[in-house]
N, C-alpha and C positions, 0 to 999 in steps of 0.2 A: 185558355188561350191556346195552347197546346192542342187543345181537343179540335177548335174550331180551325186552327190551323190544318190538321190531318184531313179535316172533313172536305175542305177547300181544294189540298193539294190531290187528293185520290182521285176524282172525277176526271183530272187533267191527265196524270200517270198512266191509269187504266187505258185509255185509247192507244197512248204510243206504244206501251209495252205489247199492246195486239196487234198493231199495225206493224211492228217490228218483227212479229214472229211469222206475222202471213208474209210478210217479203220474204224473210227467211227461208221460209217451206216451198215458197214459190219460184224463188231462186236455186234452191237445191233441186237438181236433177233426181229422178228416181232411176234407179240403175235396172240395164234392162232384163227380161226373165230369163233364166238359165234354160238352156236348151234340154233335149233329152240326154246328149254324151256327158254336161256336166253335171247333170242331176244323179247320173247313174254311177259317174265317178266318184260322187261325193259319198254316196252309200255305200260305195265297193270300200273308198278308206276309210268310213266307217267300222265297215267289220275287219279292216285292218288293225284299227284302235282299239277293236275288244279283243283283237289276239295280244295285245300291247300290253293292256292291264289284266289280264287273264293267260299267260304265257303256257298254263295246263295246257291250253287249248291245242299247242303246240304238241301232244305227245301221241296223238293219232298220226300223224305224220315223219315221224321220228322214231321213236321207240318201236312202234308197232311194225312199220314197214321192216325194220333190221330183222328184228326177232320173226318174223314172216320169211325172209330169205335164209337166214342161218338156221331154222327150225326144218322146213322144207327140203333143203339143199343136203344136211346132213343126214337126216332122217330118212328120205329116200333115194338119195343119188346114188348108192352102192346098189341097190334092188333093181332101179330102173333103168340105170345108163350105164353102171359097172363102176361109176366113180362119181364123187360130187362135182369136181372140175367139169367133168363132160356132162353131166346133169345141168348143171347150170348155165351151160350154152342156149339150153332149149328153155329151161324153166324161168331164169330171171325177167324176159319179156312178160311173160305171164304171169309173175307174180307182179311186176309192177302195173301191169292192167288190173289185177284184182286186188291190190291194197288201193289205189286211186279210187277206182269205183265203186270201194266199201266206203270211204270216208265222204262219196258227195251223199251221202244221208244226212250228216252233219246239214245241212242247208236246211232241210227239213226240222231239224231239231229248234235252231235258230230261230225261224220263222214262226214257230209253232210258243217259243218261248217268248218273243216280242209280242205276240197276240194275248198270251195270257197275263203281260204286265202291262197291255193299255198302250204299247208305243206304237202299234198300229193307228190307232184312233187318229194319233197327232199326223201322223204322216198322210193320211187320207184327206186330213183339211188344207194341205199345203196346195199351192197352186203349181203344181209340178207336174211333167210326163208321170202317169199313173203307173206303166211298169218299170220305172227304174228302182224302185225300192227292191224288186226282186231282183233285175238283173244286176244292181249292185253286190246283193248278197253274192250271187254267183261268181263275180267278177272277182270279190274277194276270194272266194273258194279257187277259184283259179290258180292264184299266187300259191296257195296253201298244194295244190295238185303240183305245181311246178316242183315246189320244195320237197313233198313228197319223193317226187320223180329223181332228184337230184340227190337226194340221202340212198335212196337204194341204188343207183347206179353206181355212186361212187362207193358203197359198201360190196356191190357186186364187183367192180375194178378190184379191188383187194383181196376177193374171193376166188379171182382168177377167169373171172368174165371179161372175153375178148371181141367183142361185135366188129366182123368182117366188114359194114359199112362205115366204122370210123365215126366220126364226128358228124357228118351231115347225116349221116343214116339215123344214127341216135338223135338228134335234133329233130328230124323228121318223123320220128315215132315219137317222142314226146308230145311236139306239137298235136300231131293227129290224137293223140289220148286225153289230151286239155278239151279239144274239140268236143269230142265225144262225149267226156266227163259234163263239159257244160251244159252239153244238151240233155243227156241224162238226170240233171239237177233238178230239171223240171219236173220229173216223175216225185221228188220228194216236197218241191216246193209246195205242190199239189196235195201231196197226204199230210205236211206239216198245217196246212187250210183246213184240212177235213177232220182230223185227229182232233182229240179234247185235251188229250196231255202229252206230253213228250216220250213218255213211257209206250204209249200208243203210238207215235211215229217211229219210236224204236224198233218196236214189237213187229209192224208191217214193214218197215225197210229189211230185218235182218231176215224174215219170212220169206222176201223177196230176192235178196241179193246172194244167199246162201245158194239155192238152185242155179240161180244165173250164172254165179263164179266157179260151182264144184262140178256143176256139168257141162263144163267147158274143155278145150283144147290147152287149159293154162297147165296143167301136170301131165298129161299123158295125149299121143295124137289119137283121134277119133277112132282111128283102123281098128284099133285094139278093143273098142266096144262092141256090145251085142249091135244088131241093126236097128232094133226098135229105139235105143236110146242114140244111134249115132244120128236120127233124124232129128231129134230134139236137139243134140249137141251142133251140129251143123247149119242151124239154122239159129242159132243163139247168138244174140248180136255181142255179147263178151268175147266169143271163141271167133267173131271176125275182126274185130278190134284187136285181141291179143294175135291172132295168125297176121294182121297187117303189120304191127310193131316190132314182132318176133322176125318177119321179111324184113323190114326196112332196116331194123340193126345187123341184119345181116348182109347187107348188100345190093339187096332186090330191090325190085318195084312190083308189088303185087298189085296190079290195077284192079282185079275185081275184088278182094277183100277193101282195099279204101273206098272202093265205090259204097260195098255195103255200109262201112263205117260212117260214111258220110252221108249215106242214104238213110240210116237209122239216125242219125243225129237230126236231120231234117225232118224227119216225122216226129219224133220228141219235141222240137221246137215247134213245128206247124201244129199240132193236133193238140201237146200239153200245155203250151204257150198261152193260148185264148180262153183255155177253159181255167188255168191256176188264175189268169186275170180276172174271169166271171166269179170266180170263188172269191176271189180277194175284196172285189169290188162289194159282194153282197157280205159279208163276213160280219 
């Protein structure tokens, strides 16, 4: 008896449930597709959450800059400028540029690690603006660049650094540096896509960054160098951004150096951005 009842009731109930589900799905409006800015900010927030869960990643933007400022100021200050307090006025903007420029390579490391873990395969299947994954990495790193700048400037002020440009000059210098490093990071996203391991990314990055940062005007003025070396130093993009940041913090407006810095930034984005995305789509 119960079996017969179940048999007769089932055909009547099934259409009702199916119809109700269909009405529910039709009545529910699908959310709008996210735009490029929204997806980029989402991936940028993802990069920040990774730092939250692995706070050791902040070592390179806290302890490393402090160590650089202390070491170079007290090691070379007396020999090059007569005293550490005099040398830090010239050195700190340059060390700021050096430290932030060197941590840009971690963008390539993060990209390479996600590729090895297979995360990018999932990203490519999402109906989103393709470059947003890369832009998100760079936006997250821009926050790290700002944090490194604040740490270094705080330590510098404690050690006696006194920028004649005041807060506006310091802020302008930091903004210019972040713009340059955001563009410069496209170099390492490309390297992260090309290299098979994160060790390879690290090796290539250091091989490029060390000559660029040390063969510049970060530590000494180019006028003290041999002529053949001056030719490289004066055309080094790190020299242009270091000189621009130094002059802005000193209270002047170095139009030529700012133009060079923004020009190099535009070249990095215009040339390496499309190359990186082509590699990303073919990875």
